[in-house]
C-alpha positions as CSV (number, residue, x, y, z in Angstrom):
1,M,-4.1,25.0,5.6
2,N,-6.5,22.1,6.0
3,E,-10.0,23.2,5.2
4,P,-13.0,20.8,5.0
5,M,-14.4,20.1,1.6
6,N,-18.2,20.6,1.2
7,E,-18.7,17.2,-0.5
8,S,-20.4,14.0,0.7
9,K,-18.4,11.5,2.8
10,I,-16.4,8.7,1.2
11,I,-14.8,5.5,2.6
12,C,-11.0,6.0,2.7
13,P,-9.2,3.0,1.0
14,R,-6.3,3.1,3.6
15,C,-8.1,3.5,6.9
16,K,-11.5,2.1,5.8
17,Q,-13.4,4.8,7.7
18,E,-16.2,7.0,6.3
19,V,-14.7,10.6,6.3
20,A,-15.2,14.0,4.7
21,L,-12.1,14.9,2.9
22,V,-10.1,18.0,3.7
23,L,-8.0,20.1,1.4
24,D,-4.2,20.0,2.0
25,G,-3.0,22.5,-0.7
26,R,-4.8,21.4,-3.8
27,Y,-5.1,17.7,-2.9
28,P,-8.0,16.1,-1.0
29,T,-6.7,14.4,2.1
30,C,-8.2,11.9,4.6
31,P,-8.3,13.6,8.0
32,E,-7.9,10.3,9.8
33,C,-4.9,8.7,8.2
34,G,-3.5,11.5,6.0
35,M,-3.8,9.7,2.7
36,R,-3.6,12.1,-0.3
37,F,-5.9,11.4,-3.3
38,Q,-4.5,11.7,-6.8
39,Y,-6.8,14.3,-8.2
40,R,-6.3,18.1,-7.7
41,V,-8.9,20.7,-6.8
42,Q,-8.8,24.1,-8.5
43,G,-7.5,26.8,-6.2
44,G,-5.9,25.9,-3.0
45,A,-2.5,26.8,-1.6
46,A,0.8,26.8,-3.6
47,N,2.3,24.3,-1.3
48,E,1.0,21.1,-3.0
49,V,3.5,18.4,-2.0
50,S,4.6,17.9,1.6
51,K,7.5,15.8,2.8
52,S,5.2,13.5,4.7
53,S,3.5,12.4,1.4
54,F,6.9,11.3,0.0
55,W,7.6,9.2,3.1
56,D,4.1,7.7,3.0
57,E,4.6,6.7,-0.6
58,L,8.0,5.3,0.1
59,G,6.6,3.3,3.0
60,D,3.9,1.9,0.7
61,F,6.5,1.0,-1.9
62,V,8.7,-0.8,0.7
63,R,5.7,-2.7,2.1
64,A,4.8,-3.9,-1.5
65,L,8.4,-4.9,-2.1
66,V,8.5,-6.9,1.1
67,K,5.3,-8.7,0.1
68,V,6.8,-9.6,-3.3
69,V,10.0,-10.9,-1.7
70,L,8.1,-13.0,0.9
71,I,6.0,-14.5,-1.9
72,M,9.1,-15.4,-3.9
73,V,10.7,-17.0,-0.8
74,A,7.5,-19.0,-0.2
75,I,7.6,-20.3,-3.8
76,V,11.3,-21.3,-3.4
77,V,10.6,-23.1,-0.1
78,V,7.7,-25.1,-1.6
79,G,9.8,-25.9,-4.7
80,V,12.6,-27.3,-2.5
81,A,10.1,-29.3,-0.4
82,V,8.6,-30.8,-3.6
83,L,12.1,-31.6,-4.9
84,F,13.1,-33.2,-1.6
85,A,9.9,-35.3,-1.4
86,G,10.4,-36.4,-5.0
87,C,14.0,-37.5,-4.4
88,A,13.0,-39.3,-1.2
89,L,10.2,-41.2,-3.0
90,M,12.5,-42.1,-5.8
91,L,15.3,-43.4,-3.5
92,S,12.9,-45.4,-1.3
93,G,11.4,-47.1,-4.3
94,M,14.8,-48.4,-5.5
95,H,15.3,-50.8,-2.5
């Protein structure tokens, strides 16, 4: 199923290693981390999408969502700290 492609090596964006891609169906795939690339190659097997690619993409989405939520929480924490400091300065100046 996995056959090496006869192209030059590339640097995989996920695992950051220089690899020669292999064909998994009609999609070039990194042999180190299993990342599938978006373009198709003519020919190849009929089984183009595996279940592992769905779970990999879902995991990438969840990681991105967690990053966004953490950034939003950090913004709220900084905002509350600025509000608290402003109120403290305002109240201490009234004495």
